[in-house]
Legacy VTK file of the C-alpha trace (Angstrom):
# vtk DataFile Version 3.0
C-alpha trace
ASCII
DATASET POLYDATA
POINTS 178 float
-36.028 42.409 18.415
-33.678 44.747 16.576
-34.598 48.296 15.721
-35.049 49.608 12.197
-33.667 52.945 13.332
-31.547 54.564 10.639
-30.634 57.878 12.262
-27.146 58.863 13.296
-26.267 57.929 16.873
-22.639 58.853 17.571
-20.055 60.672 15.472
-16.399 61.543 15.676
-15.129 64.843 14.296
-11.416 65.057 13.505
-9.290 68.095 12.638
-5.667 68.114 11.548
-3.115 70.585 10.276
0.654 70.841 9.931
2.718 72.695 12.520
3.782 76.228 11.633
7.284 76.728 10.206
10.195 76.831 12.651
10.521 80.288 14.151
6.857 81.160 13.550
4.201 81.250 16.263
2.198 78.010 16.497
-1.146 77.691 14.722
-3.929 76.770 17.151
-7.120 75.582 15.480
-10.137 74.549 17.521
-13.145 72.350 16.952
-16.346 73.991 18.196
-19.770 72.387 18.689
-22.873 74.451 19.436
-26.184 72.980 20.568
-29.577 74.513 19.835
-32.952 73.785 21.361
-36.110 73.119 19.382
-37.421 76.478 20.696
-34.556 78.405 19.065
-32.750 76.187 16.492
-31.069 79.120 14.688
-30.539 81.572 17.546
-27.962 81.623 20.301
-26.496 78.262 21.295
-27.704 76.686 24.514
-24.095 75.689 25.196
-20.746 75.394 23.416
-18.034 72.784 23.523
-14.536 73.826 22.464
-10.973 73.741 23.833
-10.716 72.278 27.355
-14.449 71.721 27.725
-17.234 69.190 27.388
-21.009 69.383 27.423
-22.728 69.563 30.823
-24.333 66.147 30.239
-21.184 64.510 28.803
-22.673 63.910 25.344
-20.111 66.097 23.519
-16.481 65.660 24.479
-13.263 67.079 23.088
-11.082 63.972 23.391
-7.914 65.467 21.961
-6.854 69.114 21.874
-3.783 70.430 20.085
-2.307 73.906 20.250
0.340 73.319 17.588
-0.798 70.739 15.026
2.042 68.437 16.050
1.306 64.746 16.183
0.178 61.875 14.049
-3.245 61.631 12.494
-5.944 64.002 13.653
-4.720 66.641 16.098
-8.137 67.402 17.594
-10.920 64.871 17.996
-14.447 65.462 19.295
-17.090 62.830 20.035
-20.771 63.756 19.753
-23.284 61.258 21.165
-26.446 62.469 19.448
-28.541 59.548 20.698
-27.906 60.673 24.296
-28.746 64.366 23.803
-31.881 65.477 25.660
-35.059 65.614 23.569
-35.127 69.423 23.823
-32.094 69.670 21.499
-32.931 69.842 17.791
-29.682 70.952 16.190
-25.919 70.702 16.659
-23.582 72.802 14.499
-19.873 71.941 14.288
-17.161 74.338 13.201
-13.461 75.156 13.184
-11.896 78.410 14.366
-8.347 79.712 14.448
-7.753 80.405 18.127
-5.175 83.180 17.776
-6.341 84.826 14.600
-3.541 87.346 14.100
-0.171 86.628 12.546
3.107 88.226 13.625
2.411 91.345 11.521
-0.990 91.897 13.179
-2.949 90.780 10.114
-5.890 88.441 10.506
-4.756 84.841 10.147
-6.889 82.738 7.809
-6.899 79.100 6.774
-4.536 80.106 3.898
-1.907 80.638 6.604
-2.278 77.106 8.013
-0.733 74.244 6.063
-2.575 71.045 5.166
-5.838 71.505 7.048
-8.347 68.657 6.954
-11.567 67.789 8.744
-13.439 64.513 8.841
-16.812 63.639 10.298
-17.548 59.957 10.631
-20.028 57.579 12.165
-18.302 54.331 13.031
-16.167 53.527 9.995
-18.302 55.540 7.576
-17.091 58.990 6.561
-19.986 61.439 6.409
-17.764 64.346 5.335
-14.148 65.081 4.454
-12.923 68.549 3.632
-9.599 70.397 3.334
-11.084 73.874 4.081
-9.772 75.254 0.775
-13.247 76.590 -0.040
-13.015 78.876 3.006
-9.266 79.549 2.896
-9.745 83.324 3.164
-11.640 83.047 6.474
-10.606 82.600 10.101
-13.498 80.286 11.060
-16.007 78.018 9.344
-18.922 75.767 10.023
-18.314 72.253 8.725
-21.608 70.508 9.353
-24.919 70.372 11.123
-26.918 67.613 12.717
-30.683 68.013 12.957
-33.306 65.966 14.760
-36.563 65.226 12.932
-40.067 64.828 14.404
-39.403 61.116 15.036
-36.251 61.907 17.029
-33.850 60.674 14.334
-30.663 62.646 13.689
-29.416 63.431 10.184
-26.280 65.142 8.903
-25.701 67.855 6.327
-22.275 69.191 5.331
-22.312 72.975 5.712
-19.056 74.719 4.789
-19.525 78.445 5.464
-16.646 80.776 6.183
-16.743 83.409 8.898
-14.403 86.223 9.890
-13.988 87.100 13.524
-12.682 85.771 16.805
-13.832 82.557 18.476
-16.428 84.249 20.722
-18.059 86.122 17.813
-18.032 82.995 15.641
-19.556 80.844 18.382
-22.363 83.345 18.921
-23.150 83.438 15.176
-22.886 79.704 14.356
-26.641 79.128 14.550
-27.397 81.662 11.849
-24.665 80.586 9.429
LINES 1 179
178 0 1 2 3 4 5 6 7 8 9 10 11 12 13 14 15 16 17 18 19 20 21 22 23 24 25 26 27 28 29 30 31 32 33 34 35 36 37 38 39 40 41 42 43 44 45 46 47 48 49 50 51 52 53 54 55 56 57 58 59 60 61 62 63 64 65 66 67 68 69 70 71 72 73 74 75 76 77 78 79 80 81 82 83 84 85 86 87 88 89 90 91 92 93 94 95 96 97 98 99 100 101 102 103 104 105 106 107 108 109 110 111 112 113 114 115 116 117 118 119 120 121 122 123 124 125 126 127 128 129 130 131 132 133 134 135 136 137 138 139 140 141 142 143 144 145 146 147 148 149 150 151 152 153 154 155 156 157 158 159 160 161 162 163 164 165 166 167 168 169 170 171 172 173 174 175 176 177
């Protein structure tokens, strides 16, 4: 018998950008996923997944990591297997942060400084969200979406584009309240 389940099971998050101009330091953007328990869905994350890491249970994996934006297609790709997350998790927030957020003059680097940014969140072949980050161009980090689990255990998605200024550690700690 087939299930009538309509929640989201597994998603892929993609991030791309153009390499910095020749002679300029490379732009290093990072996908970040933060998990929250049902006891504290808007507090501190239970764990984070970002560059060179994966979740302790293997349900969130950074499959491709770029430090320059060079390559074809999406430069960073993260897989989130929501259907495999333990029942104690009620929320997953996904974001993008500029890893080195100062330019050569010492000014804070923002998405304005990075050419042709784009993010895509998809389940299978269905795009749930596509964004170019222009709405948060003056920021150095942003949330891009959240997944929440309802009382029946079904996951849903909501696009949440909210800019943030600060380094990766500060952003990661604040993602739940954004």
